MARPATOR-619651 format. One record per residue (C-alpha): residue number from 0; y, z, x. Coordinates in steps of 0.001 Angstrom, whole numbers, m for minus. Layout:
NUM  Y  Z  X
...
This chain:
0  m15065  m4414  5200
1  m11719  m3341  7685
2  m9113  m5414  8098
3  m6522  m5011  10578
4  m2660  m5711  10791
5  m1425  m6251  14218
6  2553  m6227  13712
7  3590  m6401  17106
8  5563  m9831  15777
9  6654  m8035  12492
10  5479  m8578  9012
11  6075  m10668  6125
12  4190  m11975  2841
13  3778  m15460  4110
14  2623  m14890  7706
15  169  m12564  6255
16  m1268  m14736  4175
17  m1261  m17833  6571
18  m3359  m15196  9226
19  m5612  m14029  6675
20  m6343  m17639  5849
21  m6651  m18642  9857
22  m9539  m15568  9623
23  m11705  m17296  7075
24  m9715  m16603  3628
25  m10150  m19537  1139
26  m7250  m21939  1173
27  m8977  m22624  m2305
28  m8249  m19397  m3548
29  m4823  m19191  m2552
30  m3876  m22603  m4085
31  m5033  m21255  m7665
32  m2282  m18547  m7203
33  455  m20782  m8316
34  m1450  m21970  m11288
35  m2720  m18412  m12294
36  372  m16415  m12510
37  2255  m19537  m14750
38  4425  m21019  m11609
39  4598  m24529  m12383
40  5741  m26955  m9513
41  5324  m24433  m6248
42  3562  m26361  m3757
43  1773  m24323  m941
44  2232  m26263  2696
45  m328  m24898  5593
46  717  m25767  9189
47  m877  m25593  12480
48  1747  m24045  14880
49  2067  m22276  18325
50  4237  m19242  18907
51  4335  m18283  22833
52  1378  m20539  23582
53  m465  m18844  20776
54  m1978  m21144  17891
55  m1585  m19979  14689
56  m863  m20798  10937
57  2295  m20906  9109
58  2745  m21121  5431
59  5839  m22670  3436
60  6051  m22411  m535
61  7639  m24867  m1436
62  9882  m24267  m4738
63  10599  m26880  m7589
64  14210  m28092  m7624
65  16547  m25586  m10048
66  17272  m26342  m13755
67  21400  m26236  m13416
68  21839  m25649  m17276
69  18324  m23337  m17216
70  19703  m19815  m16715
71  16886  m17780  m17597
72  15313  m16114  m14771
73  12008  m14648  m16701
74  10353  m13625  m13421
75  13693  m11763  m12319
76  13071  m8199  m13626
77  10679  m5658  m13351
78  9904  m6070  m16943
79  9076  m9521  m16859
80  7306  m9690  m13456
81  5146  m6927  m15205
82  4933  m8778  m18004
83  3942  m12341  m16266
84  1187  m10461  m14071
85  m444  m8689  m17030
86  m836  m11744  m18469
87  m2020  m13998  m15699
88  m5297  m15383  m15027
89  m6226  m13301  m12157
90  m9142  m11041  m11537
91  m8607  m7105  m12403
92  m8406  m5732  m8999
93  m6035  m8454  m7509
94  m3501  m7788  m11383
95  m3415  m3974  m10811
96  m3262  m4021  m7009
97  m46  m6975  m7181
98  1079  m4569  m10400
99  1129  m1632  m7685
100  2765  m3517  m5223
101  6297  m4635  m7698
102  6214  m1183  m9007
103  6608  10  m4895
104  9162  m2503  m4881
105  11182  m1840  m8244
106  11410  2428  m7037
107  12323  1252  m3954
108  15373  m807  m5288
109  15820  1576  m7446
110  16223  4340  m4968
111  18496  2304  m3319
112  20831  1080  m6275
113  20951  4683  m7972
114  19447  3009  m11177
115  15884  3431  m12806
116  13204  873  m12583
117  12818  m709  m15282
118  16304  m2048  m15045
119  15715  m3087  m11915
120  16599  m6925  m11381
121  14911  m8114  m7981
122  17046  m10961  m7180
123  15569  m12361  m3897
124  12920  m10559  m4225
125  12157  m11673  m8089
126  11857  m14675  m7089
127  8156  m17187  m7209
128  8024  m17204  m3342
129  8175  m13781  m3014
130  5323  m13774  m6452
131  3026  m16077  m4535
132  3195  m14223  m1068
133  2375  m10933  m2992
134  m481  m12063  m5322
135  m1500  m14921  m2889
136  m2140  m11886  542
137  m4351  m9417  m2447
138  m6141  m12320  m3616
139  m7134  m13828  m96
140  m8127  m9838  872
141  m10024  m9811  m1896
142  m11636  m13166  m995
143  m12837  m11740  2394
144  m14379  m8684  693
145  m11868  m6309  2185
146  m11953  m2845  1222
147  m10244  m730  3604
148  m6657  m2038  5222
149  m5398  m354  8275
150  m1753  m1226  9321
151  m169  m767  12820
152  3080  903  13755
153  6060  m1424  12433
154  8601  m3021  15298
155  12457  m3140  13589
156  14612  m5138  14756
157  18531  m4596  14593
158  21649  m6456  13594
159  22402  m7543  9329
160  20974  m9454  6701
161  22709  m11606  4004
162  21900  m10774  554
163  22805  m11310  m2856
164  24432  m7926  m2589
165  26088  m9118  396
166  25806  m8533  4441
167  23851  m5241  4893
168  22392  m4303  7782
169  18578  m4307  9037
170  16103  m2762  8287
171  17487  m4025  4847
172  18105  m243  2445
173  14632  m1852  319
174  12656  m2301  3337
175  13795  1210  4802
176  13209  2642  1429
177  9683  1230  1429
178  9057  2437  5013
179  9471  6462  4372
180  6629  8028  5584
181  5525  5182  8050
182  5151  4496  11868
183  8036  2192  13216
184  9466  1555  16284
185  13031  1  17470
186  13037  m3445  19205
187  15743  m5286  20927
188  15895  m8119  19163
189  18869  m8609  16391
190  16341  m10409  13539
191  14771  m9238  10557
192  11069  m8455  11757
193  9714  m6866  8818
194  10710  m7816  5009
195  10642  m6177  1932
196  7768  m8222  653
197  6089  m7054  3923
198  7021  m3650  3844
199  5888  m3772  275
200  2220  m4851  1048
201  1688  m2611  3895
202  3008  608  2676
203  1179  125  m1060
204  m2254  m1437  326
205  m2749  79  3668
206  m5751  3065  3492
207  m4162  4496  7015
208  m1485  3439  9567
209  m2489  3622  13519
210  m4286  2305  16159
211  m7080  m592  15640
212  m10166  1198  14229
213  m13992  1261  15826
214  m15274  m2197  14130
215  m17826  m4573  14393
216  m15285  m7855  15042
217  m15924  m10727  12519
218  m12595  m12804  12870
219  m9382  m13064  14172
220  m6767  m14714  12713
221  m2954  m15317  13653
222  181  m15891  10936
223  3138  m17002  12339
224  6890  m16983  10568
225  9445  m19448  10485
226  11355  m17904  13930
227  10331  m18236  17015
228  12123  m16006  19013
229  12684  m16380  22712
230  11326  m12709  23887
231  8804  m11801  21646
232  6039  m13967  19476
233  6706  m13585  15926
234  3142  m12997  14984
235  1165  m11076  12790
236  m2180  m10736  13834
237  m5325  m9805  11268
238  m8913  m8809  12863
239  m11314  m8627  10035
240  m14743  m6565  10981
241  m17757  m3984  9716
242  m17367  m684  10000
243  m18622  1255  12884
244  m19415  4618  14493
245  m21518  7764  13023
246  m24121  5939  11126
247  m23283  5615  7121
248  m20046  6976  7594
249  m16749  5250  8689
250  m14731  7390  10786
251  m11522  7315  9601
252  m9747  8753  13259
253  m7179  11997  13417
254  m6209  14581  10451
255  m4256  17866  10574
256  m4017  20635  8640
257  m1154  22336  8580
258  m1040  25845  7383
259  1431  28985  6319
260  704  32527  5644
261  3031  33563  2389
262  3537  37035  712
263  7283  36678  m31
264  7323  33895  m2521
265  7432  34244  m6175
266  3912  32933  m7724
267  5422  30627  m9592
268  6734  28809  m7031
269  3263  27823  m5515
270  2381  24683  m7706
271  5938  23188  m6728
272  5189  23738  m3427
273  1566  21829  m3479
274  3088  18887  m5428
275  5885  18478  m2814
276  2863  18328  m56
277  1508  15712  m1897
278  4410  13830  m2624
279  5118  14037  1057
280  1803  12405  1715
281  m1066  15074  2362
282  m4056  14112  1475
283  m5131  17368  10
284  m3629  20924  m1035
285  m5208  24324  m1367
286  m4387  27887  m1078
287  m6793  30959  m460
288  m5530  34284  m1264
289  m4956  36868  2271
290  m4167  40538  3029
291  m2076  40368  5149
292  299  43558  7320
293  889  46574  5140
294  m1541  45795  2938
295  748  43053  1484
296  m823  40625  m908
297  m578  36977  m241
298  m1988  32895  82
299  m2268  30342  2991
300  m1267  27389  1889
301  m3346  24709  3259
302  m2611  20685  3791
303  m4616  18196  4942
304  m2698  15032  6175
305  m2947  12242  8771
306  m835  12286  12098
307  1636  9799  10781
308  2368  12054  7417
309  2791  15510  9768
310  6517  15809  10341
311  7023  14814  6373
312  4439  17551  5180
313  5481  20691  7916
314  9441  19478  6178
315  7701  20285  2832
316  6117  23611  3798
317  9639  24744  5596
318  11843  23431  2661
319  10133  24560  m166
320  8418  27920  744
321  9501  30868  2313
322  7745  30117  5402
323  9060  30780  8508
324  6753  28667  10556
325  4074  25787  10345
326  917  25988  12093
327  m746  22206  12707
328  m4744  21995  13886
329  m5914  18616  14409
330  m9195  17602  13244
331  m11551  14396  13116
332  m13701  13912  10106
333  m16301  11173  8768
334  m14886  9815  5565
335  m17621  7851  3201
336  m15799  4194  2268
337  m13415  4229  m833
338  m12908  1839  m3262
339  m11050  2067  m6439
340  m12163  m25  m9735
341  m11574  170  m13214
342  m13393  m71  m16516
343  m12306  m771  m20146
344  m12931  1570  m22573
345  m12092  1467  m26370
346  m9799  m1338  m24715
347  m8681  781  m22611
348  m8264  980  m18728
349  m9442  3809  m16598
350  m10277  3876  m12854
351  m12888  5018  m11209
352  m13414  5904  m7916
353  m16259  4720  m5750
354  m17316  5871  m2366
355  m20157  4166  m451
356  m22755  4741  2715
357  m23921  2198  4413
358  m22116  m731  1846
359  m24639  1171  m1172
360  m22209  3591  m3754
361  m23502  6584  m3151
362  m20913  8497  m6013
363  m19019  7745  m8820
364  m15548  9561  m10607
365  m14123  8532  m12924
366  m9717  9303  m12831
367  m9533  12639  m14540
368  m5536  11812  m15653
369  m6751  8416  m17045
370  m9549  10019  m19202
371  m7053  12990  m20276
372  m4177  10322  m21515
373  m6939  8053  m23270
374  m8477  11062  m25178
375  m4939  12327  m26206
376  m4463  8446  m27452
377  m7410  8225  m29292
378  m7740  11865  m30155
379  m11302  12206  m28387
380  m12736  14841  m26316
381  m11567  14275  m22561
382  m15664  14665  m21731
383  m16600  11999  m24315
384  m14471  9832  m22790
385  m15376  10683  m18868
386  m19237  10511  m19731
387  m18319  6782  m21698
388  m16474  6174  m18113
389  m18942  6979  m15935
390  m21723  5129  m18204
391  m19645  1547  m17559
392  m19361  2185  m14357
393  m22846  1988  m13292
394  m22564  m1558  m13740
395  m20099  m1670  m10912
396  m21826  m2558  m7579
């Protein structure tokens, strides 16, 4: 199942939850979220509203009145949020994705404030409603059976926002850090259209950015924000459907191949350039030996990327190699539908990559880095851990 986030009116966690509910996700599943993550007294109010004549759902997360004598905020630091989510009564996939979103938030805040992610205190982003927004959105995506999430370019308004750190420009620094590499565009509106929570969810969970993918449409949902702007409907629309296109494969749109010939780069620096390309958003990077002019031995360094990552990958090639130019070749490709799950080996989680053809699992691969780390920890050969993970994965569907 594909979900497309049409974010012409912005994106926030509560807006996304409301849109998913409007598209048919279970309200019961949402109301289980506060209890499952140990948030007593949190109430969820879902109402139907209109924005510019369009009917939509609106979610309000009502928090309990704080105890003025309670100065302990166990949910505010990244460490305590990680502990809370790890102990929560959540499906493994929901827990892992929620942890990934908050880890990305912590890394973004760390870059903004110049501190290590583990030392981050989220302030506004560590409150109960942010926890509900993140876990709730992921739980509802899971409830709808969404395996592929595609997000439109995001609109960015101007102006300022008041935070615990003072009055800051929009987009908020954490939002800007989260959206590095994502497609954005400015709009003539003095407002925060994309919140840090919305940016964290999209930048962590989106399989790709861009236009509406080919699908057989099943459902549409609209989620409204609290504001009601005069010139723009404060809505996010989600479209849910089945992949369509070539039989048995899911068209994922355009990719680009970036290449450069190198005959004067120190060989020891090639792996560093490869690593930088991956960090810039490349899907794959490889080298091939070639003979260049005057019989010089060299390499062709190639990177595969989505079009939105093309500028960042090209910059990585130009900054971290001796290249004077980079060739760009646009291509299309078909891909199997992909999913990441986990299995437990000796009490440790090992990620498993699944690939589906017409909904049927046709490729299964344990994550090698997980297998290698576990093998070192328990003193076993990597091949034994890999085989055990593959055997456990046979139960996955």
